[in-house]
N, C-alpha and C positions, 0 to 999 in steps of 0.2 A: 666696701664698694658693692655695687648693686649687681644683679647680672647682666645688664645690658653696659654696663661700664665696665664689667669685665671682659663681657665679648668685646666690646670696641678695644679694649686693652690688648687682647689676641690678636685683634685683625691689625693693630698696630706694630707690634711684634712681626705679623706674619710680612707685612710690607717693607718693612726693614729687613729682612730676611730675604725676599725679592729681589730689593733693589741692590741690596749685595751682589745677590748672584748675577744680577744685569750687567752691573759693571765690572765685576772680575775680569780679572786678564786672562779668559779662556782662549784657548785655541780657535783659530777660525774656523774649521769643519765641527768642532762642538759647539761653538755658538750658532754657526747655521741651521745644524739640525736642531739646538733648543729653539731657535726663534721660529722656524718654520713649524713645530709642533705645536707652540704656542698662540701662534697667529690662526693654524688651520686645522688644529684639531677642534671636531665638534664638543668634546667634553669640557675643554676649555671656554669654549663660547659659552656654554649654558652655566659655568661656574662664574665667568665675568659678567654675566646677567644677575644672577644672583647675588654678586658683590655689589653689583649697579644698584640694587633695590636697598640693601642695606646701607648704603651710601645716604642714601634719602633720607633714612632714619638716623643717621648717625648728624646729618647736617640740621634734623630738626632738633638733636640733643644738644648740639652745639648752640644755635639758638636761645633754649632753654637755660642752658648753662650759663651763657652771655647773661640772660636777663636776672638769674638767680644770683650772678655773682655782683652785678650792679644795685640789686636789690639788698643784698646783704652788708655791701660795702657801705651803702646809704645808711642802713639801719645801725652800723658800729661806728659812721661818723656822729649819728644823730645822739647815740648814746654817750660818745665821747665829749661832745660840745654840751649836751643837756646834765651829766654829772657834775652834782657839786662837791660832794664829799669821796670817801672811800667807797670804790664800788665792790660789788660781790666777786670774788675770785672765780666762782663757779660759773656767773653770769658770764664774766670777759672770757673764761676758758673756752666754754660754749659758743661765744661769737667768734672766738679766734678759731674755733675749730672748723664753724659752719663757712667762714671765709677763707678756710684754706681746702675743704672740699667742694666750694662753688668755683674758686682758680684752677684746681687742678683737675676738675670734670671741664673747664673749658678749655684748658691747656691739652688735656686729653684727647677730647673731638678735635677742637682745631688743627693740631699736628697730625691726625689721621686723615682728615679732609686734605690738608695740605700735601702730604706725603704721596696722597693718592693721584693728586693731579701732576706731581712730581715723577711718580714712578710710571704714570701712562705717557706723558710726554718723551721720556725717556724710551722707553718701550720701542715708541712709532718713531722715534729719531733712529736709534740703534736699526731698528727693520728697513728701515730706507736708506742707511749705511750697508746694511747687507746686500739689498737689493741691486744700490748703486757698484759695489765691487762685484758681483757677480756680471751686471752689464758689461762693466768696464774689463772684466776678464774673458768675456764671450767678443768683443771688438777687439781686444788683443789678440786672442786667436784667430779671428776672420782677416784681420789685419795683415799677421804674420803669416796666413795660408796665402790670401791674395794676391801679394805681390810674386809668390812663385809661382803660380797660378799663369800671371798675366806673362812674366817672362818667359814661362813655356811654351804659352801661346806666341809670343814676340819668335822666340828660335824657330818653332815650327813655320811660322811664316816667313821668316829669312831664310830658310832652306828652300822652301817651295820658289820664292822669287830666285834665288840662286838657282835651282834647277831650272827654272825658265829661262833663267838669263843663259845658262851653260846650253839647253836648248837652242835659243836661239842664235847664241855664237856658232854654235856645229852648223845650224843652218845658213849663217853667212860665211863661213868659212867653205861649206860646199857650193854655194850660190860663185863666191868668189873663184874656187878653181875651177869650175864650169865655164865662169867668164874668160878666166884666163885662157883654158883649153880651146874655147869658141876663137878667141883671137887669135891663138897659134895657128887654127886651122884656117881662121879666113888670112892669116898672112900667107901660109904656104899655096892657099888655093888661088890667091891674087897672084903669088910669084910664078906659079906654074902658068897662070894666064897669061902673066904678060911675056912669059918665056915664049908661048905657044904664037902667040900674035907678035912677038916681036917689040911691045911694047916696054919702055924701062918706067918702072914703079915708081911712083916718088909718093911716100908716106905721107908728107906735109898736103897736097893738094886731095890724096885720098882721104 
């Protein structure tokens, strides 16, 4: 296997390991720190940029491997259809080896590209899930604190209203007592006036 296909196989193995790490049942705190590091680290951003360039070359290798596989398959079918007698064992083995290598390279590059798409999509789905969980936790904390604050405000308002009502009730009692005292004083003065003038007090007419 040539150097570039060896590098493609190593990249495929790295993708498989990364995918297993992403989907592993890690604790929420560890997963959160890991995804924040992968999404915010400038080193990972530069590495991802280099990997994207590598995938462009892998896509070119995939197209070349597919074309070579079709060509080798067509040559093998042509050799089988044109061969009338016993074929050379070496030529047949060579053709089978070429067909195997072409298929291997096609599957290797194709799986590497496909797994890169799956890995990218899985990463962003899990990242969105973590952000959603963080927003839900913030909203839950805010919703848990706000009713207590609202209840405290309502209690303070009720206390103020109750104090104002008690002050009004006290003022009303004072005014009532003053009115009763004024009425008694009026009755006393009226009785004394009637006694001095000799008039008989009639409260209904008064």
